[in-house]
C-alpha positions in Angstrom: 59.8 110.3 128.8 63.0 108.1 128.9 64.5 109.7 125.8 63.8 113.2 127.0 65.6 112.1 130.6 68.1 110.6 129.1 68.9 113.8 126.6 68.7 116.5 129.6 71.2 114.2 131.6 73.5 114.0 128.8 73.3 117.4 127.8 73.8 118.8 131.7 77.0 116.1 132.2 78.8 117.5 129.1 77.8 121.3 130.0 79.3 120.5 133.5 82.4 118.4 132.5 83.2 121.1 129.8 83.1 124.2 132.0 85.9 122.3 134.4 88.2 122.3 131.6 90.7 125.5 131.8 91.5 126.7 128.4 93.8 129.4 126.9 92.1 132.6 126.6 92.6 133.9 122.8 94.2 136.7 123.9 96.8 135.5 126.0 97.3 133.0 123.1 97.6 135.9 120.6 100.2 137.8 123.0 102.5 134.6 123.7 102.5 133.5 119.9 103.3 137.5 118.6 106.2 137.5 121.6 107.2 134.2 120.1 107.5 135.6 116.7 109.4 138.6 117.6 112.0 136.2 119.5 112.8 133.9 116.7 113.0 136.5 114.1 115.9 138.4 116.0 118.0 135.2 116.5 119.8 134.5 113.5 120.0 130.9 112.3 122.7 129.7 110.6 122.2 125.9 109.6 119.6 123.4 109.9 121.4 121.5 112.6 121.7 124.3 114.7 118.6 124.3 117.7 117.1 127.6 119.8 116.4 126.8 123.3 114.5 129.3 125.4 114.0 130.4 128.5 109.9 130.5 128.1 107.8 128.0 127.0 103.9 127.6 126.3 103.5 124.3 124.9 106.4 121.7 124.1 105.5 122.1 120.6 106.3 125.9 119.9 109.4 125.0 117.6 106.8 123.6 115.3 104.4 126.3 115.6 106.8 129.1 115.1 108.7 127.2 112.5 112.3 127.2 114.0 114.4 124.5 114.8 114.0 123.3 118.5 114.6 119.9 120.7 111.1 120.5 122.4 108.6 118.2 121.3 105.3 116.2 122.2 103.9 113.5 120.3 102.0 110.4 121.5 103.7 108.7 118.5 107.2 109.6 119.8 110.0 106.5 119.9 110.6 105.8 123.6 114.3 105.5 123.2 114.5 109.4 122.7 112.4 110.9 125.7 114.8 107.9 127.5 118.0 108.9 126.0 117.2 112.8 126.6 115.9 112.0 130.3 119.1 110.1 131.1 121.1 113.0 129.9 119.2 115.3 132.3 116.8 116.9 130.4 113.2 117.0 131.1 111.0 114.0 129.5 108.2 112.0 129.8 105.8 109.5 128.2 105.9 111.2 124.4 107.8 114.5 125.1 110.9 116.2 125.7 111.7 119.4 126.4 114.9 121.6 125.3 115.4 123.6 128.4 119.1 123.0 129.8 121.5 122.1 126.7 124.8 122.8 126.9 127.4 122.8 123.8 128.1 119.1 124.7 124.5 117.8 124.9 123.6 119.7 122.0 126.1 118.4 119.9 125.4 114.7 121.3 
């Protein structure tokens, strides 16, 4: 009886907990991915050290997903000195992420 009660409680708890997490629908994800690929393909990339900054973003790992050179990145193993530096020059940054959104020629080269 205890085993049945525990199993039912754990199943109900998992169901209720997971239903509260919002996910992006597959259609929205696919639409965004297609638009991102179109935008990247129309942008000439001259050299490996040249980065692309966008005015739209789904995640901070868009450069990795679409295979282009960008400064936005999320990684739980990111060295703390990089987000600290990016935050000090005015870029959005936090614990394990940086977002390449407001680059100027100076900060991009720096």
